[in-house]
TIKOLSE-646385 format. One record per residue: x, y, z of N, C-alpha, C in turn. Coordinates in Angstrom, 2 decimals, always signed. Example, Ala and Ser with C-alpha at 12.3 -4.5 7.8 and 13.67 -1.06 7.14 Angstrom:
BEGIN
{n.east=+13.19, n.north=-5.69, n.up=+7.80, ca.east=+12.30, ca.north=-4.50, ca.up=+7.80, c.east=+13.20, c.north=-3.30, c.up=+7.80}
{n.east=+12.85, n.north=-2.25, n.up=+7.08, ca.east=+13.67, ca.north=-1.06, ca.up=+7.14, c.east=+12.90, c.north=+0.03, c.up=+7.87}
//
This chain:
BEGIN
{n.east=-122.37, n.north=-92.63, n.up=-29.54, ca.east=-122.83, ca.north=-91.34, ca.up=-29.06, c.east=-124.25, c.north=-91.51, c.up=-28.51}
{n.east=-124.47, n.north=-91.01, n.up=-27.32, ca.east=-125.77, ca.north=-91.17, ca.up=-26.68, c.east=-126.77, c.north=-90.15, c.up=-27.21}
{n.east=-128.01, n.north=-90.39, n.up=-26.90, ca.east=-129.08, ca.north=-89.47, ca.up=-27.29, c.east=-128.84, c.north=-88.10, c.up=-26.67}
{n.east=-128.37, n.north=-88.09, n.up=-25.42, ca.east=-128.09, ca.north=-86.82, ca.up=-24.76, c.east=-126.98, c.north=-86.06, c.up=-25.48}
{n.east=-125.93, n.north=-86.78, n.up=-25.87, ca.east=-124.82, ca.north=-86.15, ca.up=-26.60, c.east=-125.30, c.north=-85.53, c.up=-27.90}
{n.east=-126.16, n.north=-86.25, n.up=-28.61, ca.east=-126.68, ca.north=-85.73, ca.up=-29.88, c.east=-127.53, c.north=-84.48, c.up=-29.66}
{n.east=-128.38, n.north=-84.52, n.up=-28.62, ca.east=-129.20, ca.north=-83.34, ca.up=-28.32, c.east=-128.33, c.north=-82.15, c.up=-27.95}
{n.east=-127.33, n.north=-82.40, n.up=-27.14, ca.east=-126.44, ca.north=-81.32, ca.up=-26.70, c.east=-125.66, c.north=-80.76, c.up=-27.87}
{n.east=-125.15, n.north=-81.62, n.up=-28.73, ca.east=-124.43, ca.north=-81.14, ca.up=-29.92, c.east=-125.33, c.north=-80.27, c.up=-30.80}
{n.east=-126.58, n.north=-80.71, n.up=-30.98, ca.east=-127.52, ca.north=-79.94, ca.up=-31.79, c.east=-127.81, c.north=-78.58, c.up=-31.15}
{n.east=-127.96, n.north=-78.56, n.up=-29.83, ca.east=-128.24, ca.north=-77.30, ca.up=-29.15, c.east=-127.02, c.north=-76.37, c.up=-29.18}
{n.east=-125.83, n.north=-76.93, n.up=-29.03, ca.east=-124.62, ca.north=-76.10, ca.up=-29.12, c.east=-124.48, c.north=-75.49, c.up=-30.52}
{n.east=-124.79, n.north=-76.27, n.up=-31.53, ca.east=-124.75, ca.north=-75.75, ca.up=-32.90, c.east=-125.77, c.north=-74.64, c.up=-33.08}
{n.east=-126.96, n.north=-74.85, n.up=-32.53, ca.east=-128.01, ca.north=-73.83, ca.up=-32.63, c.east=-127.60, c.north=-72.55, c.up=-31.92}
{n.east=-127.01, n.north=-72.69, n.up=-30.74, ca.east=-126.55, ca.north=-71.51, ca.up=-29.99, c.east=-125.52, c.north=-70.74, c.up=-30.79}
{n.east=-124.56, n.north=-71.44, n.up=-31.34, ca.east=-123.51, ca.north=-70.81, ca.up=-32.14, c.east=-124.11, c.north=-70.09, c.up=-33.35}
{n.east=-125.05, n.north=-70.74, n.up=-34.01, ca.east=-125.70, ca.north=-70.14, ca.up=-35.18, c.east=-126.50, c.north=-68.90, c.up=-34.79}
{n.east=-127.24, n.north=-68.98, n.up=-33.70, ca.east=-128.04, ca.north=-67.83, ca.up=-33.26, c.east=-127.14, c.north=-66.65, c.up=-32.91}
{n.east=-126.01, n.north=-66.93, n.up=-32.27, ca.east=-125.06, ca.north=-65.86, ca.up=-31.93, c.east=-124.50, c.north=-65.23, c.up=-33.20}
{n.east=-124.13, n.north=-66.07, n.up=-34.16, ca.east=-123.58, ca.north=-65.56, ca.up=-35.42, c.east=-124.59, c.north=-64.68, c.up=-36.15}
{n.east=-125.88, n.north=-65.00, n.up=-36.02, ca.east=-126.94, ca.north=-64.23, ca.up=-36.66, c.east=-127.35, c.north=-63.02, c.up=-35.82}
{n.east=-126.81, n.north=-62.92, n.up=-34.61, ca.east=-127.14, ca.north=-61.81, ca.up=-33.74, c.east=-128.51, c.north=-61.94, c.up=-33.08}
{n.east=-129.00, n.north=-63.15, n.up=-32.96, ca.east=-130.32, ca.north=-63.37, ca.up=-32.37, c.east=-130.16, c.north=-63.83, c.up=-30.92}
{n.east=-130.08, n.north=-62.84, n.up=-30.02, ca.east=-129.84, ca.north=-63.14, ca.up=-28.61, c.east=-130.99, c.north=-63.89, c.up=-27.97}
{n.east=-132.22, n.north=-63.59, n.up=-28.36, ca.east=-133.37, ca.north=-64.26, ca.up=-27.77, c.east=-133.36, c.north=-65.76, c.up=-28.05}
{n.east=-133.11, n.north=-66.12, n.up=-29.31, ca.east=-133.07, ca.north=-67.54, ca.up=-29.66, c.east=-131.87, c.north=-68.23, c.up=-29.02}
{n.east=-130.74, n.north=-67.54, n.up=-28.95, ca.east=-129.55, ca.north=-68.12, ca.up=-28.31, c.east=-129.82, c.north=-68.37, c.up=-26.83}
{n.east=-130.48, n.north=-67.43, n.up=-26.19, ca.east=-130.81, ca.north=-67.58, ca.up=-24.77, c.east=-131.76, c.north=-68.76, c.up=-24.55}
{n.east=-132.76, n.north=-68.90, n.up=-25.41, ca.east=-133.71, ca.north=-70.02, ca.up=-25.30, c.east=-133.00, c.north=-71.35, c.up=-25.52}
{n.east=-132.11, n.north=-71.40, n.up=-26.50, ca.east=-131.36, ca.north=-72.64, ca.up=-26.75, c.east=-130.45, c.north=-72.97, c.up=-25.58}
{n.east=-129.90, n.north=-71.94, n.up=-24.94, ca.east=-129.05, ca.north=-72.17, ca.up=-23.77, c.east=-129.87, c.north=-72.73, c.up=-22.61}
{n.east=-131.09, n.north=-72.24, n.up=-22.44, ca.east=-131.98, ca.north=-72.78, ca.up=-21.40, c.east=-132.32, c.north=-74.24, c.up=-21.71}
{n.east=-132.59, n.north=-74.53, n.up=-22.98, ca.east=-132.88, ca.north=-75.91, ca.up=-23.38, c.east=-131.66, c.north=-76.82, c.up=-23.13}
{n.east=-130.49, n.north=-76.29, n.up=-23.43, ca.east=-129.25, ca.north=-77.05, ca.up=-23.19, c.east=-129.11, c.north=-77.36, c.up=-21.71}
{n.east=-129.40, n.north=-76.40, n.up=-20.87, ca.east=-129.31, ca.north=-76.60, ca.up=-19.43, c.east=-130.25, c.north=-77.72, c.up=-18.97}
{n.east=-131.47, n.north=-77.73, n.up=-19.50, ca.east=-132.44, ca.north=-78.77, ca.up=-19.13, c.east=-131.96, c.north=-80.16, c.up=-19.56}
{n.east=-131.47, n.north=-80.26, n.up=-20.78, ca.east=-130.98, ca.north=-81.56, ca.up=-21.28, c.east=-129.79, c.north=-82.02, c.up=-20.46}
{n.east=-128.90, n.north=-81.09, n.up=-20.15, ca.east=-127.72, ca.north=-81.44, ca.up=-19.37, c.east=-128.09, c.north=-81.91, c.up=-17.96}
{n.east=-129.05, n.north=-81.24, n.up=-17.33, ca.east=-129.51, ca.north=-81.68, ca.up=-16.01, c.east=-130.11, c.north=-83.08, c.up=-16.08}
{n.east=-130.91, n.north=-83.32, n.up=-17.09, ca.east=-131.53, ca.north=-84.64, ca.up=-17.25, c.east=-130.46, c.north=-85.70, c.up=-17.45}
{n.east=-129.46, n.north=-85.39, n.up=-18.27, ca.east=-128.37, ca.north=-86.34, ca.up=-18.53, c.east=-127.59, c.north=-86.64, c.up=-17.25}
{n.east=-127.30, n.north=-85.59, n.up=-16.49, ca.east=-126.54, ca.north=-85.78, ca.up=-15.25, c.east=-127.32, c.north=-86.62, c.up=-14.23}
{n.east=-128.64, n.north=-86.54, n.up=-14.25, ca.east=-129.48, ca.north=-87.29, ca.up=-13.34, c.east=-129.82, c.north=-88.69, c.up=-13.85}
{n.east=-129.40, n.north=-89.00, n.up=-15.07, ca.east=-129.74, ca.north=-90.30, ca.up=-15.67, c.east=-128.87, c.north=-91.42, c.up=-15.08}
{n.east=-129.18, n.north=-92.63, n.up=-15.50, ca.east=-128.42, ca.north=-93.80, ca.up=-15.01, c.east=-127.02, c.north=-93.86, c.up=-15.62}
{n.east=-126.82, n.north=-93.16, n.up=-16.73, ca.east=-125.49, ca.north=-93.10, ca.up=-17.35, c.east=-125.10, c.north=-91.64, c.up=-17.55}
{n.east=-124.71, n.north=-90.97, n.up=-16.45, ca.east=-124.35, ca.north=-89.55, ca.up=-16.56, c.east=-123.07, c.north=-89.35, c.up=-17.37}
{n.east=-122.83, n.north=-88.12, n.up=-17.80, ca.east=-121.62, ca.north=-87.85, ca.up=-18.59, c.east=-120.36, c.north=-88.02, c.up=-17.75}
{n.east=-119.30, n.north=-88.33, n.up=-18.44, ca.east=-118.01, ca.north=-88.46, ca.up=-17.75, c.east=-117.43, c.north=-87.07, c.up=-17.49}
{n.east=-116.42, n.north=-87.02, n.up=-16.70, ca.east=-115.75, ca.north=-85.74, ca.up=-16.43, c.east=-115.20, c.north=-85.14, c.up=-17.72}
{n.east=-114.63, n.north=-85.99, n.up=-18.56, ca.east=-114.07, ca.north=-85.52, ca.up=-19.83, c.east=-115.16, c.north=-84.92, c.up=-20.72}
{n.east=-116.33, n.north=-85.55, n.up=-20.74, ca.east=-117.44, ca.north=-85.02, ca.up=-21.54, c.east=-117.90, c.north=-83.67, c.up=-21.00}
{n.east=-117.95, n.north=-83.54, n.up=-19.69, ca.east=-118.37, ca.north=-82.28, ca.up=-19.09, c.east=-117.35, c.north=-81.17, c.up=-19.37}
{n.east=-116.08, n.north=-81.52, n.up=-19.32, ca.east=-115.03, ca.north=-80.53, ca.up=-19.62, c.east=-115.13, c.north=-80.08, c.up=-21.07}
{n.east=-115.35, n.north=-81.02, n.up=-21.97, ca.east=-115.50, ca.north=-80.69, ca.up=-23.39, c.east=-116.73, c.north=-79.80, c.up=-23.61}
{n.east=-117.80, n.north=-80.12, n.up=-22.95, ca.east=-119.03, ca.north=-79.33, ca.up=-23.05, c.east=-118.79, c.north=-77.92, c.up=-22.51}
{n.east=-118.10, n.north=-77.83, n.up=-21.40, ca.east=-117.80, ca.north=-76.51, ca.up=-20.82, c.east=-116.97, c.north=-75.68, c.up=-21.79}
{n.east=-116.03, n.north=-76.32, n.up=-22.47, ca.east=-115.21, ca.north=-75.61, ca.up=-23.45, c.east=-116.08, c.north=-75.05, c.up=-24.57}
{n.east=-117.01, n.north=-75.84, n.up=-25.07, ca.east=-117.90, ca.north=-75.39, ca.up=-26.14, c.east=-118.80, c.north=-74.24, c.up=-25.67}
{n.east=-119.29, n.north=-74.34, n.up=-24.47, ca.east=-120.15, ca.north=-73.28, ca.up=-23.93, c.east=-119.33, c.north=-72.00, c.up=-23.75}
{n.east=-118.10, n.north=-72.12, n.up=-23.26, ca.east=-117.24, ca.north=-70.94, ca.up=-23.09, c.east=-116.93, c.north=-70.28, c.up=-24.43}
{n.east=-116.72, n.north=-71.10, n.up=-25.46, ca.east=-116.46, ca.north=-70.55, ca.up=-26.80, c.east=-117.68, c.north=-69.79, c.up=-27.32}
{n.east=-118.85, n.north=-70.36, n.up=-27.11, ca.east=-120.08, ca.north=-69.70, ca.up=-27.54, c.east=-120.29, c.north=-68.40, c.up=-26.78}
{n.east=-120.02, n.north=-68.42, n.up=-25.48, ca.east=-120.16, ca.north=-67.21, ca.up=-24.66, c.east=-119.19, c.north=-66.13, c.up=-25.11}
{n.east=-117.99, n.north=-66.55, n.up=-25.42, ca.east=-116.98, ca.north=-65.61, ca.up=-25.89, c.east=-117.42, c.north=-64.98, c.up=-27.21}
{n.east=-117.98, n.north=-65.80, n.up=-28.09, ca.east=-118.49, ca.north=-65.28, ca.up=-29.36, c.east=-119.62, c.north=-64.29, c.up=-29.15}
{n.east=-120.47, n.north=-64.57, n.up=-28.19, ca.east=-121.59, ca.north=-63.67, ca.up=-27.89, c.east=-121.09, c.north=-62.34, c.up=-27.35}
{n.east=-120.09, n.north=-62.39, n.up=-26.50, ca.east=-119.54, ca.north=-61.16, ca.up=-25.93, c.east=-118.89, c.north=-60.32, c.up=-27.03}
{n.east=-118.14, n.north=-60.98, n.up=-27.90, ca.east=-117.50, ca.north=-60.27, ca.up=-29.01, c.east=-118.55, c.north=-59.63, c.up=-29.91}
{n.east=-119.59, n.north=-60.37, n.up=-30.21, ca.east=-120.68, ca.north=-59.86, ca.up=-31.06, c.east=-121.34, c.north=-58.66, c.up=-30.40}
{n.east=-121.62, n.north=-58.75, n.up=-29.10, ca.east=-122.26, ca.north=-57.65, ca.up=-28.37, c.east=-121.38, c.north=-56.40, c.up=-28.39}
{n.east=-120.08, n.north=-56.58, n.up=-28.19, ca.east=-119.16, ca.north=-55.44, ca.up=-28.19, c.east=-119.13, c.north=-54.76, c.up=-29.56}
{n.east=-119.17, n.north=-55.53, n.up=-30.63, ca.east=-119.18, ca.north=-54.95, ca.up=-31.97, c.east=-120.46, c.north=-54.15, c.up=-32.20}
{n.east=-121.59, n.north=-54.69, n.up=-31.77, ca.east=-122.87, ca.north=-54.00, ca.up=-31.94, c.east=-122.87, c.north=-52.71, c.up=-31.13}
{n.east=-122.37, n.north=-52.77, n.up=-29.90, ca.east=-122.33, ca.north=-51.58, ca.up=-29.07, c.east=-121.45, c.north=-50.50, c.up=-29.70}
{n.east=-120.32, n.north=-50.89, n.up=-30.26, ca.east=-119.43, ca.north=-49.94, ca.up=-30.92, c.east=-120.11, c.north=-49.31, c.up=-32.14}
{n.east=-120.85, n.north=-50.12, n.up=-32.90, ca.east=-121.57, ca.north=-49.60, ca.up=-34.06, c.east=-122.66, c.north=-48.62, c.up=-33.63}
{n.east=-123.38, n.north=-48.95, n.up=-32.56, ca.east=-124.44, ca.north=-48.06, ca.up=-32.08, c.east=-123.86, c.north=-46.74, c.up=-31.58}
{n.east=-122.73, n.north=-46.80, n.up=-30.89, ca.east=-122.08, ca.north=-45.59, ca.up=-30.41, c.east=-121.62, c.north=-44.73, c.up=-31.58}
{n.east=-121.07, n.north=-45.36, n.up=-32.58, ca.east=-120.62, ca.north=-44.63, ca.up=-33.77, c.east=-121.80, c.north=-43.96, c.up=-34.48}
{n.east=-122.92, n.north=-44.67, n.up=-34.60, ca.east=-124.11, ca.north=-44.10, ca.up=-35.24, c.east=-124.63, c.north=-42.91, c.up=-34.44}
{n.east=-124.63, n.north=-43.06, n.up=-33.13, ca.east=-125.12, ca.north=-41.99, ca.up=-32.27, c.east=-124.25, c.north=-40.75, c.up=-32.41}
{n.east=-122.93, n.north=-40.95, n.up=-32.44, ca.east=-122.01, ca.north=-39.83, ca.up=-32.58, c.east=-122.17, c.north=-39.18, c.up=-33.95}
{n.east=-122.37, n.north=-39.97, n.up=-34.98, ca.east=-122.58, ca.north=-39.43, ca.up=-36.33, c.east=-123.87, c.north=-38.62, c.up=-36.38}
{n.east=-124.91, n.north=-39.15, n.up=-35.75, ca.east=-126.19, ca.north=-38.44, ca.up=-35.74, c.east=-126.07, c.north=-37.10, c.up=-35.03}
{n.east=-125.35, n.north=-37.08, n.up=-33.92, ca.east=-125.15, ca.north=-35.84, ca.up=-33.18, c.east=-124.37, c.north=-34.83, c.up=-34.02}
{n.east=-123.36, n.north=-35.31, n.up=-34.71, ca.east=-122.55, ca.north=-34.43, ca.up=-35.55, c.east=-123.39, c.north=-33.86, c.up=-36.69}
{n.east=-124.23, n.north=-34.68, n.up=-37.29, ca.east=-125.09, ca.north=-34.22, ca.up=-38.38, c.east=-126.08, c.north=-33.18, c.up=-37.87}
{n.east=-126.68, n.north=-33.44, n.up=-36.73, ca.east=-127.64, ca.north=-32.47, ca.up=-36.15, c.east=-126.94, c.north=-31.16, c.up=-35.81}
{n.east=-125.75, n.north=-31.23, n.up=-35.28, ca.east=-124.99, ca.north=-30.02, ca.up=-34.95, c.east=-124.66, c.north=-29.25, c.up=-36.21}
{n.east=-124.26, n.north=-29.95, n.up=-37.26, ca.east=-123.95, ca.north=-29.30, ca.up=-38.52, c.east=-125.20, c.north=-28.64, c.up=-39.10}
{n.east=-126.33, n.north=-29.33, n.up=-39.08, ca.east=-127.58, ca.north=-28.77, ca.up=-39.61, c.east=-128.02, c.north=-27.55, c.up=-38.83}
{n.east=-127.77, n.north=-27.53, n.up=-37.53, ca.east=-128.21, ca.north=-26.40, ca.up=-36.71, c.east=-127.38, c.north=-25.15, c.up=-36.98}
{n.east=-126.22, n.north=-25.28, n.up=-37.60, ca.east=-125.38, ca.north=-24.11, ca.up=-37.92, c.east=-125.78, c.north=-23.48, c.up=-39.24}
{n.east=-126.62, n.north=-24.13, n.up=-40.01, ca.east=-127.02, ca.north=-23.60, ca.up=-41.32, c.east=-128.28, c.north=-22.79, c.up=-41.21}
//
């Protein structure tokens, strides 16, 4: 396993962890770092193979999917809280 592979694996793990924790800022920063490492690797004397790039793309797509799912859950929770707050305020205003 090359140094680039190890760095990319570590960054993918960090991205997944940040998404699981709901920390979009850290996930975004790790994704930017991943992009830089990947560009450097592709420009190196021993660039990744097509199979490695496909595997990497799969991992990135999985992380993105997890982020989208997490965002949708948070949005649903916020909408529910907002609706509950409106209902409580409406109830209080009738008393």
